[in-house]
C-alpha positions as CSV (number, residue, x, y, z in Angstrom):
1,M,139.1,-48.8,87.1
2,H,139.3,-45.5,85.3
3,P,136.7,-42.9,86.6
4,D,134.9,-43.2,83.2
5,G,134.6,-46.9,83.8
6,K,137.5,-47.8,81.6
7,D,140.2,-50.3,82.7
8,V,143.6,-48.5,83.2
9,T,145.5,-51.7,84.1
10,T,148.2,-52.7,81.7
11,P,150.3,-55.8,81.2
12,T,153.3,-56.0,83.4
13,D,155.5,-56.6,80.4
14,D,157.0,-53.1,79.8
15,A,159.3,-53.9,76.9
16,P,158.3,-51.3,74.3
17,S,157.1,-52.9,71.2
18,K,157.3,-51.1,67.7
19,S,153.8,-49.9,68.0
20,D,154.5,-48.5,71.5
21,V,156.8,-45.8,70.1
22,I,155.7,-42.9,67.8
23,K,159.0,-41.8,66.3
24,S,159.8,-38.3,65.5
25,D,159.1,-38.9,61.8
26,D,155.5,-39.5,62.7
27,V,154.8,-35.9,63.7
28,T,157.0,-33.8,61.6
29,T,156.7,-32.4,58.0
30,E,160.0,-33.7,56.6
31,E,160.2,-35.1,53.1
32,A,159.6,-38.9,52.9
33,P,162.9,-40.9,52.6
34,T,163.4,-42.6,49.3
35,G,163.3,-46.5,49.2
36,G,161.6,-48.7,51.7
37,D,157.7,-49.2,51.9
38,L,156.9,-45.9,50.4
39,N,158.1,-47.0,47.0
40,K,156.3,-50.3,47.3
41,T,153.1,-48.5,47.2
42,D,153.5,-45.2,45.2
43,F,150.3,-43.4,44.7
44,S,152.0,-40.3,43.4
45,E,150.5,-40.6,39.9
46,I,147.0,-41.4,41.1
47,N,144.8,-38.3,41.2
48,I,143.5,-38.1,44.7
49,N,141.7,-35.1,46.0
50,L,143.9,-34.0,48.9
51,D,141.2,-32.2,50.8
52,A,139.0,-35.3,50.8
53,L,141.9,-37.5,51.9
54,K,142.6,-35.0,54.8
55,A,138.9,-35.2,55.7
56,V,139.1,-39.0,55.9
57,L,142.3,-39.3,57.7
58,S,141.4,-36.5,60.2
59,R,138.6,-38.7,61.5
60,M,141.1,-41.5,62.4
61,D,142.3,-42.0,65.9
62,C,145.3,-39.7,66.4
63,R,147.8,-42.5,66.8
64,E,146.4,-44.5,63.9
65,M,146.6,-41.4,61.8
66,F,150.4,-41.1,62.4
67,R,150.9,-44.8,61.6
68,A,148.8,-44.2,58.4
69,R,151.2,-41.4,57.4
70,R,153.7,-44.2,56.6
71,V,151.6,-45.7,53.9
72,C,152.6,-43.6,50.8
73,R,153.6,-40.0,49.8
74,S,150.0,-39.0,49.3
75,W,148.9,-40.0,52.8
76,R,152.0,-38.5,54.2
77,S,151.3,-35.2,52.6
78,A,147.7,-35.4,53.8
79,V,148.7,-35.9,57.4
80,D,151.3,-33.2,57.2
81,G,148.6,-30.9,55.9
82,I,146.4,-31.8,58.8
83,L,149.2,-31.0,61.2
84,D,149.9,-27.6,59.5
85,D,146.2,-26.8,59.8
86,C,146.3,-27.6,63.4
87,R,149.5,-25.4,64.0
88,R,147.8,-22.5,62.1
89,E,144.6,-22.8,64.3
90,I,146.7,-22.7,67.5
91,A,148.8,-19.7,66.2
92,D,145.6,-18.0,65.1
93,R,143.9,-18.2,68.5
94,S,147.1,-17.0,70.1
95,A,147.4,-14.0,67.8
96,R,143.9,-12.9,68.6
97,G,144.6,-13.0,72.2
98,F,142.7,-16.2,73.1
99,S,144.2,-18.7,75.4
100,T,145.1,-21.9,73.6
101,P,144.0,-24.7,75.7
102,T,144.7,-28.3,74.6
103,M,141.4,-29.2,73.0
104,T,142.1,-32.5,71.2
105,S,144.8,-35.2,71.2
106,L,146.2,-33.9,67.9
107,Q,146.6,-30.3,69.3
108,L,148.3,-31.8,72.4
109,V,150.7,-33.7,70.2
110,V,151.5,-30.7,68.1
111,R,152.2,-28.5,71.0
112,V,154.3,-31.0,72.7
113,K,156.3,-31.6,69.4
114,D,156.8,-27.8,68.9
115,Q,157.5,-27.1,72.5
116,P,159.7,-29.9,73.8
117,D,160.7,-27.7,76.8
118,M,157.1,-27.3,77.9
119,T,156.9,-27.6,81.7
120,S,153.1,-28.8,82.2
121,L,151.3,-31.8,80.7
122,K,147.6,-32.3,80.8
123,A,145.3,-34.5,78.9
124,P,143.0,-33.0,76.2
125,I,139.7,-31.6,77.6
126,A,137.5,-32.5,74.6
127,E,138.7,-36.2,74.5
128,T,139.2,-38.9,77.1
129,Y,141.7,-41.8,77.2
130,T,144.3,-40.3,75.1
131,D,147.2,-42.7,74.5
132,I,150.2,-41.5,76.6
133,R,152.5,-43.0,74.0
134,L,151.6,-40.0,71.8
135,V,153.7,-37.7,73.9
136,A,156.0,-39.9,76.1
137,D,158.9,-39.4,74.0
138,S,158.6,-35.6,73.4
139,C,158.5,-34.2,76.9
140,H,161.8,-33.5,78.5
141,A,161.3,-30.7,80.9
142,L,158.0,-31.3,82.7
143,Q,157.6,-29.9,86.2
144,T,153.9,-30.8,86.6
145,A,152.0,-33.6,84.9
146,D,148.3,-34.6,85.3
147,L,147.8,-37.9,83.8
148,R,144.0,-38.3,84.3
149,G,142.3,-38.8,81.0
150,F,145.3,-40.5,79.5
151,K,145.5,-44.2,78.5
152,L,148.6,-45.5,80.5
153,R,151.0,-47.9,79.2
154,V,153.8,-49.2,81.3
155,S,156.6,-48.8,78.9
156,A,155.6,-45.2,77.9
157,L,155.2,-44.2,81.5
158,R,158.7,-45.4,82.3
159,R,160.1,-43.5,79.4
160,L,158.2,-40.4,80.4
161,A,159.5,-40.7,84.0
162,R,163.0,-41.2,82.9
163,A,162.9,-38.3,80.5
164,N,161.8,-36.0,83.3
165,A,163.3,-37.7,86.3
166,S,165.2,-34.5,87.5
167,S,162.5,-31.9,86.6
168,L,159.1,-33.3,87.5
169,R,157.9,-31.8,90.8
170,E,154.1,-32.5,90.8
171,L,152.3,-35.6,89.7
172,T,148.6,-36.2,89.6
173,L,147.4,-39.7,88.7
174,P,143.9,-41.2,87.7
175,A,142.0,-43.1,90.1
176,G,142.6,-46.9,90.2
177,I,146.1,-46.7,88.6
178,G,147.7,-50.1,88.8
179,D,150.7,-51.0,91.0
180,C,152.9,-51.9,87.9
181,Q,152.1,-48.3,86.6
182,L,152.8,-46.6,89.8
183,E,156.1,-48.4,90.1
184,A,157.2,-47.6,86.5
185,L,156.5,-44.0,87.2
186,L,158.0,-43.6,90.7
187,E,161.1,-45.6,90.4
188,P,163.2,-43.1,88.1
189,L,161.9,-39.9,89.7
190,E,164.4,-37.9,91.7
191,A,162.8,-34.5,92.4
192,L,159.1,-35.2,92.8
193,G,157.5,-33.0,95.7
194,R,153.8,-33.6,95.4
195,L,151.9,-36.8,94.5
196,Y,148.2,-37.2,94.1
197,V,147.1,-40.8,93.7
198,S,144.2,-43.2,94.2
199,P,145.5,-46.8,94.2
200,P,143.0,-49.6,93.5
201,V,141.4,-51.6,96.3
202,D,143.7,-54.5,95.6
203,S,147.0,-52.6,95.7
204,T,149.8,-54.4,97.5
205,G,151.2,-51.0,98.5
206,E,154.7,-51.8,97.4
207,W,154.8,-48.5,95.4
208,L,155.1,-46.6,98.8
209,R,158.6,-48.0,99.0
210,L,159.5,-46.2,95.9
211,L,158.6,-42.7,97.0
212,P,161.6,-40.4,96.4
213,K,163.3,-38.7,99.3
214,S,162.3,-35.3,97.7
215,L,158.6,-36.0,98.3
216,K,156.9,-33.4,100.4
217,T,153.3,-34.1,100.0
218,L,151.5,-37.3,99.5
219,E,147.6,-37.1,98.9
220,I,145.8,-40.4,98.8
221,T,142.2,-41.1,98.0
222,G,141.3,-44.7,98.8
223,S,139.1,-47.2,97.0
224,G,140.1,-46.1,93.5
225,M,138.1,-42.9,93.8
226,T,138.7,-39.2,92.9
227,R,138.3,-36.3,95.2
228,S,139.8,-33.0,95.7
229,P,142.9,-33.0,97.9
230,V,142.5,-32.5,101.6
231,S,143.9,-29.1,102.9
232,F,146.2,-28.6,105.6
233,Y,148.9,-26.1,106.6
234,E,152.5,-26.7,105.4
235,Y,154.8,-25.4,108.0
236,F,158.3,-24.7,107.2
237,Y,159.5,-27.8,109.3
238,S,157.4,-30.2,107.3
239,K,159.3,-33.1,106.1
240,L,156.6,-35.3,104.6
241,S,152.9,-34.5,104.8
242,V,150.3,-37.2,104.1
243,G,146.6,-36.6,103.4
244,V,144.1,-39.5,103.1
245,Q,140.5,-39.7,102.4
246,L,138.3,-42.8,102.2
247,A,140.9,-44.8,104.0
248,T,140.6,-48.5,104.8
249,D,142.4,-50.6,107.4
250,K,144.5,-52.1,104.7
251,L,145.6,-48.8,103.3
252,L,146.5,-47.5,106.9
253,D,148.5,-50.6,107.5
254,Q,150.3,-50.2,104.1
255,L,151.0,-46.5,105.0
256,S,153.0,-47.6,108.2
257,V,155.9,-48.4,105.8
258,L,156.6,-44.8,105.7
259,S,157.9,-44.9,109.3
260,N,160.9,-46.6,108.0
261,R,162.0,-43.6,106.0
262,Q,165.2,-41.8,107.2
263,P,164.6,-39.3,110.0
264,D,165.0,-36.2,107.6
265,Y,162.2,-37.7,105.5
266,Q,159.6,-39.0,107.9
267,V,156.0,-38.0,108.1
268,T,155.4,-34.9,110.2
269,H,151.9,-33.9,109.1
270,L,149.1,-36.3,108.9
271,V,145.3,-35.7,107.8
272,I,142.8,-38.5,107.7
273,L,139.3,-37.4,106.8
274,E,136.0,-39.2,105.9
275,S,137.0,-42.7,106.5
276,P,134.1,-44.4,108.4
277,S,135.2,-47.9,107.7
278,V,138.6,-47.4,109.6
279,T,138.7,-49.4,112.8
280,P,140.3,-48.0,116.0
281,G,143.0,-50.6,115.9
282,A,144.1,-49.8,112.5
283,L,144.2,-46.1,113.1
284,A,146.0,-46.6,116.4
285,R,148.7,-48.7,114.7
286,L,149.3,-46.0,112.1
287,L,149.6,-43.2,114.6
288,A,151.9,-45.1,117.0
289,S,154.2,-45.9,114.0
290,F,154.5,-42.2,113.1
291,T,156.6,-40.9,116.0
292,S,157.7,-37.8,114.3
293,L,154.2,-36.3,114.0
294,K,154.0,-32.5,114.6
295,W,150.6,-31.6,113.1
296,V,147.5,-34.1,113.0
297,K,144.0,-33.8,111.7
298,L,141.6,-36.6,112.3
299,G,138.0,-36.9,111.1
300,V,137.4,-40.6,111.3
301,V,133.7,-41.1,112.5
302,G,133.2,-44.2,114.5
303,A,136.8,-44.7,115.8
304,T,137.1,-44.8,119.5
305,L,138.5,-41.6,120.6
306,E,140.3,-43.0,123.7
307,T,142.2,-45.6,121.5
308,T,143.2,-42.8,119.0
309,L,144.4,-40.4,121.7
310,A,146.3,-43.1,123.5
311,A,148.2,-43.9,120.2
312,L,149.3,-40.3,120.1
313,H,151.3,-40.5,123.4
314,G,154.3,-41.6,121.6
315,C,154.4,-38.4,119.5
316,S,156.5,-36.4,121.7
317,G,156.9,-33.6,119.2
318,L,153.1,-33.1,118.5
319,E,152.3,-29.5,118.4
320,V,148.8,-29.2,116.7
321,L,145.8,-31.6,116.9
322,Y,142.5,-31.3,115.1
323,L,139.7,-33.6,116.1
324,T,136.9,-33.1,113.6
325,D,133.5,-34.4,113.0
326,P,131.7,-33.8,109.6
327,R,128.2,-34.3,111.3
328,P,126.0,-31.3,112.2
329,L,127.0,-30.1,115.6
330,T,123.6,-30.9,117.0
331,D,123.9,-34.5,115.9
332,I,127.3,-35.1,117.6
333,P,126.8,-37.3,120.7
334,A,128.1,-36.2,124.1
335,L,131.5,-37.4,125.1
336,T,131.7,-39.7,127.9
337,E,133.7,-39.0,131.1
338,S,136.5,-41.4,130.1
339,E,136.8,-39.8,126.6
340,V,137.1,-36.3,128.1
341,A,139.7,-37.6,130.5
342,A,141.6,-39.1,127.5
343,V,141.9,-35.8,125.9
344,S,143.4,-34.1,129.1
345,R,145.9,-37.0,129.5
346,M,147.0,-36.7,125.8
347,A,147.5,-32.9,126.4
348,V,149.7,-33.8,129.5
349,T,151.6,-36.6,127.7
350,C,152.3,-34.6,124.4
351,R,154.3,-31.9,126.1
352,K,154.8,-29.7,123.1
353,L,151.2,-29.6,122.2
354,E,150.2,-26.0,121.7
355,E,146.8,-26.0,119.9
356,L,143.9,-28.3,120.4
357,C,141.1,-27.7,117.7
358,L,137.9,-29.4,118.5
359,T,134.9,-29.5,116.0
360,S,132.1,-30.6,118.3
361,S,129.0,-29.4,120.2
362,A,129.1,-26.8,122.9
363,V,128.6,-29.3,125.6
364,N,131.6,-31.4,124.5
365,C,133.8,-28.3,123.9
366,Q,132.9,-27.0,127.4
367,A,133.6,-30.5,129.0
368,V,137.1,-30.5,127.4
369,L,137.8,-27.0,128.5
370,T,136.8,-27.8,132.0
371,A,139.0,-30.9,132.2
372,L,142.0,-29.0,130.8
373,L,141.6,-26.2,133.3
374,K,141.6,-28.9,136.2
375,T,144.9,-30.5,134.7
376,Y,148.3,-29.2,135.5
377,L,149.8,-28.8,132.0
378,G,153.0,-26.9,132.9
379,R,152.4,-24.6,129.9
380,T,149.7,-22.7,128.0
381,I,147.4,-24.5,125.4
382,G,145.1,-22.9,122.9
383,L,141.7,-24.5,122.6
384,Y,139.9,-23.8,119.2
385,V,136.2,-24.3,119.0
386,P,133.6,-23.6,116.4
387,R,132.3,-20.0,116.3
388,A,128.7,-21.6,116.1
389,V,129.0,-22.7,119.7
390,G,130.3,-19.4,121.1
391,R,126.9,-18.2,122.5
392,E,126.8,-21.3,124.7
393,F,130.4,-21.4,125.7
394,R,131.9,-20.0,128.8
395,E,135.4,-18.8,128.4
396,P,137.9,-19.1,131.2
397,P,139.0,-16.0,133.0
398,E,142.5,-14.5,131.9
399,G,145.5,-16.0,133.7
400,Y,144.7,-19.7,133.2
401,N,146.8,-22.1,131.3
402,V,144.1,-22.5,128.5
403,Y,143.0,-19.7,126.2
404,V,140.0,-20.0,123.7
405,R,139.9,-19.1,120.0
406,Y,137.1,-19.5,117.5
407,F,137.1,-20.7,114.0
408,N,134.4,-20.7,111.3
């Protein structure tokens, strides 16, 4: 479902019909061709008040207005007048030094038609559910596209993707976009670097197989919801970074297909936050499949810590691990002895681990530090703890294999 409650699922038949395409004649001010339907209904001799006609036509849906332009010369003239008025309004705002944000579907169409080399596409902010067919055939140089707020048609999405296959670098999709729409978009893209998506609950996950090799960042919010992307550092050695919020076991199992990517395009950075419904088994399966991980941040409340850490033993290249808990520090229960031991075992097994960041209570942070100090690591590790626990935290003397840093 669309965030506004509107269904964005479209039929799988993506063969464009005549009504799917707005031809260039529909949004230009060229003279009407002779012959054809215009001569069948010729109102040129009827005295029609042009301003009144413009007022009526301007109230129509944008796409329907362009279709009405084909009715007769008078209607064509009225629609062209509406387009000219729109162009003058945009130019006037620009001349007075005001920014010219896309305010309506009509302004968007005019801007796209007048600037076919525009690099960024975003839905009108004064309207919702703008038909993507209005602009799909006019954009040929897009680098970023935010399709939230558009009514998505499979055939139009495919045309948009094909026209911008080698230029589109960043794509943001609305919550609940269907599998058929995802596949229509992703299959042609060759240069996509960032993808922000929230697939529906019943997604098959097949779209994950279509991710281009160029992709560097994949941000997923599960359950057809919309949230701000998760944040994580992008080191120079990052191949593919994956961020997930509101994950389910089904989604994590689907993500494991990314482990089949070629070595140069495998997942190296992984963030999973605010996913209380995830079971330890599903999380462990995913972590075990991503053997190229270098940077991991986990905030999965309820998942067994021992199972999670054991799954990381296969990540021989792991360098940074964040274990976070969104609950207040005072509400976080104490770690058991076996959980503390699991942390030290993981630190020994992951021999390249350099930083362990722990968002937890002072008691838990102290217990982990003590366990690490008693363990032969063969190297130095940084333990990062919340600044709020600093007063209750006893740092180790200099010369030990663990040093402490604080973060806010």
